[in-house]
N, C-alpha and C positions, 0 to 999 in steps of 0.2 A: 188574555191569558191569565189563568188563575195560578198564582205562585204557590208552590208547595213549601211548607215550613218544615225544614229538615235541620237536624243538629249539624249534619255535614252536607251542605249544599253541593259539594263536589261529587256526591253519589248520583246526582241527576245530570247525566251527560246527554248532550244533544249532538253527539258525533258517533262515528263507528271506529272500533279498534281494529286496525289493520297492521299486522307485523309490529306490534308494540307501540304504534302511534295513533293518537286520536285524530281522525280526519273527517272533513265534511265531504259532500259529494263534489266531484270534479265539475259537474254541470250545474252546481248550486241548487239542484232540485231537492225539495224536502217533502216529507210526509208528516201531516199533523198527527199528534198523539192526543187523543181526547179521552176525557173521563166519561165512561159509559153511563154513569149515574146522572151526570149533570149536562153532558154534551160540551162542557168547557174544554178549550184547548189547553193542554198542559205544557206542550212544547212541540218541537219538530225534530225529526231525525232525517239524516241524509238518505236520499233515494239514489243509491249507488247504481251506476251503469255496469255494463258487462266487463269493462276493463278493470274497474276497481273490485268487482266481485271476483274476477279471476285472480287478482293480487291477493285478496283475502283467502281464497282457496289454497293458493300456493303457500302462503304464510302458515296456514293451518297444517299443511302437509309437512313443512319444515319443523314446526313445533312438535308434531307427533313423532317425528324422527328423533328429535332431542329427548322427548319424554320416554321413548322406548329405551334409550341408552341409560336412563337413570336407574339406580338401584331401588329396591323396594323400600329401603330406609329413607332414601332421598325423596321418593314419592310420598311416603307417609308424612314426612316433615312438611312438605309443601301442602298436603291436604289438611293437616292439623292447623297450620297457620291460616289457611283459607277459612276453615271452620271457625277459628277464633275471630277472624274479621267479620264473618257472618253474624256471630253472636254479638260482637261489639257494636254492630250497626243494625241489629234486628229491628228496632223501632222504625228507623228511617226506611229500611227496605220494605217493611210491612206497609208503611204509609205509601210508598211508591207502588207496590203491588195493588193496593186498594184503589188508588187513584187511576192507575192504568187499566186495571182489569175489572173493577167493580166488586172484587172479592171482599167479604166482610173482614174488618181489621183483625178480629180474633183468629179467623182462619189463616190469614196471611202471617200473623205472628207464629202460629203453630207450624205452618209450612216451613218457615225459616229455621225454627228451633228443631 
């Protein structure tokens, strides 16, 4: 496995976010994430089964319901904060995109900004 050198290694997660929790696959099955340019394995992500996928879908429905109840100002604040996080982590996110997708680094940086 080829380690990515990131300022914030916590951005490289090898779990799935379900209902606010980072989880692995219940069956422990994983899918390799490879760098298309080198063929090197970057890491592994959980191969979720039907039950966990269903849990994720239900959690997304609950989240949407909560989002709909937020005012425009509340939504704008959340989106501005998210945008600031993207900018603060632009270089690491661009490196991840390049490693996972083979996208040129300059294009990845532009896509994030």
